[in-house]
Backbone as CSV, one residue per row, in Angstrom:
resi,resn,N_x,N_y,N_z,CA_x,CA_y,CA_z,C_x,C_y,C_z
1,UNK,0.851,-1.176,0.000,0.000,0.000,0.000,0.898,1.241,0.000
2,UNK,0.613,2.143,-0.916,1.329,3.406,-0.993,0.394,4.512,-0.525
3,UNK,0.826,5.266,0.474,0.016,6.353,1.039,0.738,7.671,0.789
4,UNK,0.048,8.622,0.129,0.664,9.887,-0.260,-0.184,11.058,0.224
5,UNK,0.461,12.044,0.801,-0.192,13.283,1.214,-0.439,14.144,-0.017
6,UNK,-1.642,14.687,-0.142,-1.989,15.604,-1.229,-2.205,16.983,-0.624
7,UNK,-1.564,17.977,-1.206,-1.658,19.341,-0.694,-1.537,20.316,-1.856
8,UNK,-2.351,21.361,-1.839,-2.270,22.404,-2.861,-2.608,23.755,-2.246
9,UNK,-1.944,24.776,-2.734,-2.260,26.145,-2.320,-3.514,26.673,-3.027
10,UNK,-4.043,25.917,-3.994,-5.225,26.336,-4.740,-6.526,25.978,-4.020
11,UNK,-6.395,25.351,-2.848,-7.549,25.047,-1.985,-7.186,25.528,-0.583
12,UNK,-8.187,25.733,0.255,-7.906,26.212,1.614,-6.993,25.252,2.378
13,UNK,-6.118,25.836,3.176,-5.271,25.029,4.044,-6.145,24.341,5.088
14,UNK,-5.693,23.201,5.564,-6.417,22.500,6.621,-6.488,23.394,7.856
15,UNK,-7.661,23.439,8.491,-7.826,24.266,9.693,-7.905,23.382,10.940
16,UNK,-7.244,22.250,10.863,-7.217,21.315,11.978,-6.199,20.232,11.711
17,UNK,-6.315,19.169,12.447,-5.359,18.069,12.341,-5.829,17.065,11.282
18,UNK,-5.786,17.494,10.025,-6.148,16.635,8.902,-5.409,17.120,7.665
19,UNK,-5.447,16.331,6.612,-4.826,16.662,5.335,-5.910,17.021,4.330
20,UNK,-5.552,17.797,3.318,-6.520,18.110,2.264,-6.999,16.827,1.595
21,UNK,-6.080,15.900,1.388,-6.425,14.600,0.820,-5.291,13.624,1.093
22,UNK,-5.640,12.355,1.066,-4.671,11.272,1.170,-4.940,10.311,0.022
23,UNK,-3.878,9.978,-0.696,-3.974,9.021,-1.797,-3.427,7.685,-1.307
24,UNK,-4.239,6.640,-1.436,-3.824,5.284,-1.088,-3.941,4.463,-2.366
25,UNK,-2.789,4.130,-2.932,-2.742,3.471,-4.228,-3.514,4.330,-5.233
26,UNK,-4.608,3.849,-5.809,-5.348,4.624,-6.818,-6.573,5.330,-6.244
27,UNK,-6.784,5.220,-4.933,-7.939,5.843,-4.294,-7.500,7.098,-3.557
28,UNK,-8.257,8.176,-3.729,-7.947,9.442,-3.071,-9.139,9.819,-2.189
29,UNK,-8.843,10.083,-0.925,-9.852,10.496,0.044,-9.705,11.998,0.244
30,UNK,-10.681,12.765,-0.242,-10.644,14.220,-0.148,-11.380,14.662,1.114
31,UNK,-10.694,15.414,1.947,-11.307,15.920,3.173,-12.414,16.909,2.852
32,UNK,-13.261,17.126,3.836,-14.354,18.071,3.673,-13.848,19.459,3.339
33,UNK,-14.520,20.080,2.396,-14.220,21.456,2.008,-15.421,22.322,2.344
34,UNK,-15.139,23.445,2.969,-16.162,24.462,3.168,-15.830,25.615,2.219
35,UNK,-16.705,26.611,2.069,-16.508,27.638,1.047,-15.503,28.731,1.421
36,UNK,-14.301,28.302,1.782,-13.242,29.266,2.071,-12.511,29.621,0.790
37,UNK,-12.143,30.882,0.659,-11.302,31.331,-0.444,-9.863,31.002,-0.044
38,UNK,-9.134,30.222,-0.845,-7.799,29.777,-0.441,-6.835,30.908,-0.066
39,UNK,-6.887,32.002,-0.810,-5.921,33.091,-0.572,-6.166,33.818,0.742
40,UNK,-7.408,33.911,1.164,-7.729,34.694,2.362,-8.167,33.844,3.549
41,UNK,-8.558,32.595,3.272,-9.095,31.690,4.291,-10.361,32.272,4.935
42,UNK,-11.076,33.111,4.178,-12.352,33.668,4.619,-13.468,33.033,3.788
43,UNK,-14.674,32.990,4.374,-15.816,32.486,3.619,-16.066,33.372,2.404
44,UNK,-16.432,32.738,1.297,-16.771,33.489,0.104,-17.991,34.356,0.414
45,UNK,-18.019,35.552,-0.149,-19.174,36.431,0.044,-20.285,36.013,-0.902
46,UNK,-21.503,36.296,-0.505,-22.643,35.996,-1.349,-23.571,34.994,-0.704
47,UNK,-24.509,34.523,-1.516,-25.531,33.612,-1.014,-25.025,32.174,-0.988
48,UNK,-25.921,31.256,-0.704,-25.535,29.851,-0.601,-25.059,29.311,-1.952
49,UNK,-25.546,29.853,-3.058,-25.050,29.436,-4.380,-23.562,29.718,-4.515
50,UNK,-23.136,30.880,-4.053,-21.706,31.217,-4.075,-20.918,30.250,-3.203
51,UNK,-21.487,29.862,-2.062,-20.808,28.924,-1.169,-20.685,27.543,-1.819
52,UNK,-21.749,27.065,-2.429,-21.712,25.756,-3.089,-20.683,25.757,-4.214
53,UNK,-20.681,26.813,-5.009,-19.719,26.932,-6.105,-18.293,26.927,-5.589
54,UNK,-18.022,27.660,-4.511,-16.670,27.702,-3.948,-16.247,26.330,-3.440
55,UNK,-17.167,25.597,-2.831,-16.836,24.255,-2.354,-16.449,23.358,-3.531
56,UNK,-17.222,23.394,-4.610,-16.861,22.586,-5.785,-15.511,23.012,-6.355
57,UNK,-15.230,24.316,-6.384,-13.924,24.783,-6.860,-12.796,24.264,-5.978
58,UNK,-13.017,24.259,-4.659,-12.002,23.753,-3.734,-11.778,22.257,-3.927
59,UNK,-12.872,21.497,-4.049,-12.724,20.054,-4.290,-11.998,19.794,-5.605
60,UNK,-12.331,20.559,-6.630,-11.685,20.410,-7.938,-10.179,20.641,-7.831
61,UNK,-9.776,21.661,-7.081,-8.352,21.955,-6.921,-7.622,20.810,-6.231
62,UNK,-8.230,20.241,-5.211,-7.593,19.129,-4.498,-7.554,17.889,-5.395
63,UNK,-8.639,17.632,-6.116,-8.670,16.484,-7.028,-7.566,16.600,-8.074
64,UNK,-7.385,17.794,-8.620,-6.347,18.006,-9.623,-4.949,17.882,-9.015
65,UNK,-4.779,18.322,-7.792,-3.484,18.176,-7.120,-3.144,16.706,-6.901
66,UNK,-4.173,15.871,-6.803,-3.968,14.433,-6.623,-3.713,13.718,-7.946
67,UNK,-3.807,14.453,-9.045,-3.550,13.859,-10.348,-4.786,13.415,-11.088
68,UNK,-5.947,13.874,-10.655,-7.198,13.492,-11.309,-8.076,14.696,-11.540
69,UNK,-9.354,14.463,-11.459,-10.321,15.530,-11.633,-11.654,15.100,-11.055
70,UNK,-12.621,15.984,-11.092,-13.932,15.651,-10.536,-14.585,14.482,-11.266
71,UNK,-14.222,14.242,-12.504,-14.782,13.097,-13.232,-14.341,11.763,-12.626
72,UNK,-13.315,11.788,-11.778,-12.825,10.581,-11.117,-13.490,10.340,-9.762
73,UNK,-14.339,11.265,-9.320,-15.029,11.121,-8.033,-16.081,10.022,-8.152
74,UNK,-16.032,9.070,-7.209,-17.006,7.975,-7.205,-18.022,8.126,-6.075
75,UNK,-17.698,8.938,-5.068,-18.605,9.138,-3.925,-18.466,10.563,-3.448
76,UNK,-19.596,11.239,-3.291,-19.626,12.618,-2.828,-20.589,12.705,-1.652
77,UNK,-20.141,13.301,-0.570,-21.002,13.567,0.585,-21.217,15.064,0.681
78,UNK,-22.480,15.459,0.817,-22.860,16.863,0.910,-23.498,17.084,2.273
79,UNK,-22.988,18.061,3.004,-23.522,18.414,4.319,-24.110,19.818,4.218
80,UNK,-25.385,19.943,4.526,-26.080,21.222,4.408,-26.713,21.612,5.737
81,UNK,-26.565,22.885,6.111,-27.237,23.395,7.299,-28.741,23.472,7.038
82,UNK,-29.132,23.728,5.786,-30.540,23.805,5.421,-30.778,22.934,4.188
83,UNK,-31.472,21.810,4.370,-31.711,20.899,3.250,-32.584,21.504,2.155
84,UNK,-33.206,22.633,2.414,-33.969,23.326,1.372,-33.041,23.800,0.249
85,UNK,-31.737,23.862,0.501,-30.771,24.280,-0.515,-30.326,23.132,-1.414
86,UNK,-30.874,21.937,-1.171,-30.451,20.784,-1.964,-30.694,20.958,-3.469
87,UNK,-31.808,21.567,-3.912,-31.971,21.790,-5.360,-30.841,22.642,-5.955
88,UNK,-30.317,23.582,-5.193,-29.178,24.386,-5.673,-27.934,23.524,-5.839
89,UNK,-27.735,22.584,-4.909,-26.600,21.661,-5.037,-26.717,20.904,-6.353
90,UNK,-27.912,20.370,-6.640,-28.111,19.631,-7.892,-27.828,20.504,-9.112
91,UNK,-28.351,21.728,-9.088,-28.160,22.638,-10.225,-26.681,22.944,-10.447
92,UNK,-25.989,23.310,-9.392,-24.575,23.690,-9.519,-23.706,22.472,-9.785
93,UNK,-24.049,21.342,-9.180,-23.282,20.116,-9.411,-23.272,19.754,-10.895
94,UNK,-24.374,20.044,-11.595,-24.451,19.762,-13.023,-23.430,20.530,-13.852
95,UNK,-22.891,21.596,-13.303,-21.841,22.367,-14.004,-20.468,21.732,-13.842
96,UNK,-20.320,20.877,-12.852,-19.022,20.289,-12.520,-18.919,18.804,-12.852
97,UNK,-20.041,18.115,-12.972,-20.052,16.670,-13.194,-20.909,16.326,-14.401
98,UNK,-20.533,15.226,-15.046,-21.319,14.667,-16.133,-21.606,13.208,-15.795
99,UNK,-22.579,12.622,-16.484,-22.882,11.213,-16.261,-21.697,10.355,-16.679
100,UNK,-21.420,9.286,-15.988,-22.151,8.819,-14.814,-21.758,9.657,-13.586
101,UNK,-22.771,10.139,-12.886,-22.542,10.946,-11.695,-22.033,10.061,-10.565
102,UNK,-21.307,10.649,-9.616,-20.855,9.841,-8.482,-22.030,9.455,-7.585
103,UNK,-21.843,8.397,-6.816,-22.790,8.101,-5.748,-22.742,9.286,-4.794
104,UNK,-23.858,9.555,-4.093,-23.886,10.768,-3.281,-24.809,10.581,-2.088
105,UNK,-24.469,11.285,-1.027,-25.341,11.390,0.139,-25.499,12.868,0.446
106,UNK,-26.681,13.240,0.918,-26.937,14.612,1.365,-27.411,14.524,2.804
107,UNK,-26.725,15.226,3.672,-26.979,15.122,5.102,-27.263,16.505,5.667
108,UNK,-28.350,16.633,6.400,-28.648,17.879,7.100,-27.899,17.905,8.420
109,UNK,-27.239,19.019,8.688,-26.459,19.165,9.921,-26.880,20.441,10.647
110,UNK,-26.604,20.494,11.938,-26.983,21.653,12.740,-26.070,22.851,12.496
111,UNK,-24.794,22.585,12.254,-23.829,23.672,12.059,-22.587,23.115,11.375
112,UNK,-21.822,24.030,10.754,-20.561,23.684,10.106,-19.485,24.665,10.550
113,UNK,-18.203,24.306,10.374,-17.135,25.222,10.773,-17.278,26.595,10.120
114,UNK,-16.923,27.611,10.859,-16.904,29.007,10.394,-18.273,29.487,9.902
115,UNK,-19.331,28.862,10.383,-20.712,29.218,10.023,-21.001,29.022,8.531
116,UNK,-20.278,28.110,7.893,-20.548,27.780,6.496,-21.925,27.148,6.386
117,UNK,-22.523,27.264,5.214,-23.827,26.661,4.955,-23.711,25.291,4.292
118,UNK,-22.515,24.962,3.770,-22.316,23.719,3.034,-20.880,23.227,3.222
119,UNK,-20.745,21.916,3.242,-19.439,21.254,3.244,-19.580,20.001,2.396
120,UNK,-18.511,19.631,1.704,-18.517,18.394,0.910,-17.180,17.706,1.040
121,UNK,-17.235,16.368,1.063,-16.028,15.567,0.945,-16.258,14.547,-0.155
122,UNK,-15.201,13.853,-0.573,-15.337,12.951,-1.712,-14.311,11.830,-1.653
123,UNK,-14.620,10.785,-2.401,-13.680,9.704,-2.657,-13.505,9.635,-4.168
124,UNK,-12.254,9.568,-4.581,-11.922,9.572,-5.997,-11.076,8.342,-6.291
125,UNK,-11.327,7.691,-7.412,-10.513,6.546,-7.833,-9.893,6.887,-9.179
126,UNK,-8.578,6.812,-9.223,-7.841,7.134,-10.434,-7.651,5.887,-11.290
127,UNK,-7.792,6.033,-12.578,-7.543,4.939,-13.518,-6.044,4.688,-13.555
128,UNK,-5.581,3.472,-13.224,-4.139,3.224,-13.180,-3.457,3.408,-14.536
129,UNK,-4.197,3.272,-15.618,-3.594,3.495,-16.937,-3.409,4.974,-17.213
130,UNK,-4.317,5.798,-16.691,-4.221,7.248,-16.890,-3.323,7.904,-15.856
131,UNK,-3.370,7.388,-14.618,-2.654,8.004,-13.520,-1.821,6.939,-12.803
132,UNK,-0.681,6.553,-13.342,0.108,5.512,-12.674,0.609,5.988,-11.316
133,UNK,0.798,5.038,-10.430,1.289,5.363,-9.075,2.687,5.903,-9.155
């Protein structure tokens, strides 16, 4: 088993004792991303749509740093403070993913770090022919 730390300045730095992602052989475990702007580590301004978009941008940056992309995501977990925003997740997700879409869970939570409205984490599997270890 080969375990590799994934880190990029194009996504927010970890704000705790975790890594942005860990690659184990061809599987990449992406830590939860909230809508922080990487350069400032502040929440993106705007409504929940802006927050959802920033989270997808952050996940995309980490996925690319791992040598893949969002098309390699096989499982996506979405955490929302208000599940009424789930239709927005679907709408915005369609800009970042194409069929076959990843498996997904949507979970309502009471609160998220830094008063974010959304957080997402993912599991990505890289094709060994496209992305050799």
